Phi, psi and omega in degrees: 000322179296319179297318179299319179294320178295319179293319179299313179297317180296321179296314178299317180299311183294322179295314179295319178299312181299317180296317179292320180295325180294332178294330176068021184264339187239152172290160184305318181301318179291322178298313179298316181298312180295320180296319178294323178294321183283325186255345184091165180283126182292339185296334179295332180287338183269353180271144176258142179298145180277000000 
């Protein structure tokens, strides 16, 4: 189940990144920053509860 959630989050992140990059209006750093703000940081999905 954890793997599925991580894959789902990564898919959302990549789709938003791809859509923003296709617009061609922003530099890569800005695209990554905006995508992370909209989708959240993917690293939380990779952590296991203690």
